[in-house]
N, C-alpha and C positions, 0 to 999 in steps of 0.2 A: 381738563380731564386727563390729557396725556401726562402732564406734570404730576398729577396726583397718582397715576399708575406708576410712574417712574419712582416716586417717593416710596410707594408701597414695595416695589421691587427691591430698591436699595435697602429699605428697612428690613425686609425679610432676609435678604442675602447677608446683611450685617448680623442679623440674629443667628443665621446658620454659622457664620464665622465664629461668633461668640460661643455657640454650643460646641463647635468642633474643637476650639482651643481648650475649653473648660469642661469637656465631656466627662472626664474622670472625676473631677470635683463635684459635678452635678449628679453623678451616678452613685446610688447607695450600695450597689453590688457590682462585682466584676462582670463584664459582658459575657465571659466564657464560663462562669460558674454555673454548674448544673445542680439542681435540687429535684431529684425524681419524685420525692414525696409531695412536691407542690407543682406538678405538671398542670398546665392550663389554669393556674391559680388566677382568680379575678383580681382586679386592682384592690389593694388593701384599703379597708375603710378606716379613716382617721376619726377618732372620737375625742370630744372635748368635755363631755359630761359623764360623771360616774354613775353608779347605780343609785346613789342617794341623791342625785340631781345636782351635785356641786360641780363647779367648774375646775378642771384639772389641766395640766399641760397636755399637749397632743399625745395620744397613745393609741395603740392597736391591741387587738385581742389575738390569742392563738387560734388558728383555724384547723379544723379536722376534716378530712375527706370522708364523708359519710356515704357517698354513692360513687364508687370508682367508675361504674359503667357510664353514668350520665355526667360524671365529673361535677359533683355537687359538694361544695364546702360549707361548713357551718362554724360560726364563731363560738368560742368557749369563753363566756364572760367571767369565768372564775378569777382570772388574773389579768391585770392590765399591764402592758409593756410600753413604757414611755419611749417616744421617739427622741433620738439624739440629734442635736444641731451642732454643726461645725465639729464633728467627731473624727476620731482617728480610725480609719478602716484599712482596706487593702492598699498596698503601696503602688505608686505609679510615678511617671515622669512628666511634668508639665512641659509641653513643647518638645518632649523627648530629651530634655536637658536637666531639669531641676527635679530631684527626687522629693516627693511629697507623699503624705498618706491622709490628708485632710479632705473631708467630704461635707457636703452641705447638710443633708438630712438623711436619716436612716437608722439602722441598727447593726452593730458589729456581731451580734449573736442572734441565735434563733429566739423567737420567730423573726424572720427577715421582713423588711419593708419592701413591698412591691408596688410602687406608685402606679404603674400601668400594667400590672399583672405579669404572667410568665407565659412561655411557649410550651411546646410539647415535651421539652426536656427540662422544664423548670428553670429556664434562663430568664433573667430580668429583661422584659421588653424595653423598658426605658433605657437601660444601659446599652442594649444592643442598637437601639435607634440612634442614640447619641454617638456611639462608635461608628455607626453607619454614616452619620452626617459628616464626620471627619473623613471617612473613606471616600464618600461621594465628592466632597469639595477637593480633595487631593486629585481624584481622577479628572475632574473638570479643569483644575488649575494646570496640571501637567498636560492634559489633553489640548487645552487651548494653546499652550506654549509650543507643543509639538506640531499642531495644526498650522499655527502661524509661521513657524520656522520652515516647515516643508513647503507650504503654499507660496510664501513670499520668496523663498530661495529659488524654487523651480520656476515660478512665474516670472520673477525678475531676470533670471538667467535666460529664459526663452525670449523675453521681450528685448533685452539689451543685446544679446548675441545675434539673434535673428538667424537666417539661413537654415542650414541643415540641423543645427542645434534646436532651433525653434520647432522645426517639423518633427524631429524625433520626440521631443518632450511633449508636444501637444498630441501626437498620435498615442504616446504612452498614457497620457491623461485620459484620452477617450477610451482606451482599452480598460483602464481602471474603472471608469464610470460605467462601462458596459457590463462589468462583472456583477453578479448578485452579491451585494455587500454582506448580507447576513450569513449566507452560506460560506462566503470566503472568510469572514471573521471566525466562524465556527471551525472551519478547516484549519486555519492558522493556529487557533488556540488548541485544537486537538493534537497537533504535532508537538506541542510544547509539553514539558513534564507535567504530570498530574498534580503532584503536591510540591509546591515551591513556597518559599517564604513570602511574607506579606508584601514587602517592597518589590520583590521580583514579580509577584502577581500583579501589583499595581502598574509597574512599568511595562510589563508584557501586555496587559489589557489596553493601556493607553497607546502603546506602539502599534498594536494590531488595528485599533479603530482609526488612528491617525493615518495608517497606511492606505486606507480606502476612502478617507474623507477629504483629502487635500485638493483634488482636482478643481472644484468650483473656485476656491480662492486663487489657485495658480492661474487659471484661465482669466479670471477677472484682473489680476495684477498684470498679466501679460498684455491684455487689451488696453488697459490704461497707459502702460508704458509706450505701446505703439502709437496711441493718440498723442501723448506728450512729446514723443520724438519728432513729430511733424508740426508741432506748434511753433509759432513765430518766435517766442522768447527763448525757447530751447535752441533753435537754429541760430538766433543772435548770440547766445552764450557760446555756442561752438565757434562761430566766426570770430569772437573776441578771444579765442584761445583757451577757453575753459576746459579743464580736464574732465573726462567722463565721470569720474567719481565725484568731483565738485558739482557738476551739473545734476547728477542723480540726487545727491544729498540736498542741494540748495533749491533746485527747481522741480524735481519730480517727486521726491519723498513726501513733501507737505501735501501734495495732491493725492498721493496713494494712501497715506496713513489713515484718513477717515474711512475709506473703503475697507482697508485691512482690519481695522478695529471693529467695524460693524460686522464683517463676515466672521471674525473670530468669536465675537459674542454670540452670533447666531449659531455657531458650531457647538456652544456649550451644552445645549440640550442633547445633541447627538452623542456626546461622550457620556452624559449621565444615563441616557436611555441604553446606550451600548453596554455600559457596565451592568445595569439592572437586568438586561436581557441575558447577558452571558452568565451572570450569577444565578439568575432564575433557572437557566438551563443546566446549571451545575458545571459550567466550564470556566467560570470566572473565579470569584472568591467563593470557595467551597464551604468548609465547615468552620471557618474562623469566627463566624458570627459578627463580622465587622462590615457588613454590607447590607444595604436595603434590599438588593436583589436576592441575596441568600435568604433573607427573612420572608420574602414574598413566596418562596416555594411552598410554604404551608397553605397558601390560599388556594392551592389546587384541590383541597378538601372542602367540600361545600359546608360541612359542619363547622369548620373554623370560621367561615364567613357569617354563619348564623348565631352560633352559641358563644364563640370566643372572639367577639368583635374587637377587642383591644389589640389583636394582632393585625388590624387594618391600619395601624398608625404609620408604618413605613410607606404604604400606598398613598396615604394623605401627604406625607412629606415629599414623595416623588412628584405628586401632582402640583403642590404649591411651589416647589422649586422650579419645575418646568414652566409654570405660569409666570413666575418672577423673571426668569431668564428671557422668556418670550416678550414680556412687557418691556423689559429693559432694552432688549435689542430693537424693538419697534421704536422706542424713544430715540435711541442713538441713530437709527436709520432715518427717521424724520428730521432729526437735527442735521444730519449730513446732507440731506437733500436741500435744505435751506441754505447750505453753505457750499454751493457748487462752484463758486467763483474760484478760479485757480490763483493761488498766491504766488507772486513772483519773488 
């Protein structure tokens, strides 16, 4: 069962990576493109049969807003508009390097194809969710790297140096753990500029969350090093003239690495939730439309939950991503517990 859960987690995370890399290719419209004439447009209906009952290529009909107050759209079957496959649309850069303008399916002209409908500003929900997938994975990736670097460095320094260095670093970690993390993150983000470019927002968000999340890893690394320093084989290595760096890399690091990897994977949901909360509160990714958290702001309106259900997709993506990370970290943790023998 655990293996099956791990496969599901890896498969879903692999799917997220694929979606984030090819998000522009899969998006029929730009994530930031607004079409106020089609606000809260439901998912476009794809037709295969014409009025005479014959089979045609996939097509859609022009829709008209017949009731602006209740946001009711009606199809006009007078003209059929074929969907284009592997068509040339808006330009983008694959992996930020290769200029392309090819997209999987959609239309380059009106009526546009909205596979998952639009939001209150007429922006394509599918395009925004795919762009948000890329943003969330970047936040998790950079966050895990910053978390691992901070926790391992501080914990390793405290454990290896000992004395007053250990005391100062551990008291500082206790101080950070005692702080209300959410309010501290909000305060730190509030003092930064309101509107900053995407990459600066990404690094600022990651840095702020990592600044309050590192103590558990640092304290765990420090405790393991203190145990290993008193082990027989480490004392034997010292007596044989081994240098501190050689002893750490050869005898301590293999025992520390499984714990560090497990704790780093466990921290992935922290960064994802942190980004979602900050963006939801309008202090993370603001109006760029490239964040699941910024898309969830609309859910504060009860009518969106009831009448415009397609806007719940980012919430489902957050839930599935968190579930995948938790299942994967549980599998890694159980594997580490089975391999507790210290390698010499």
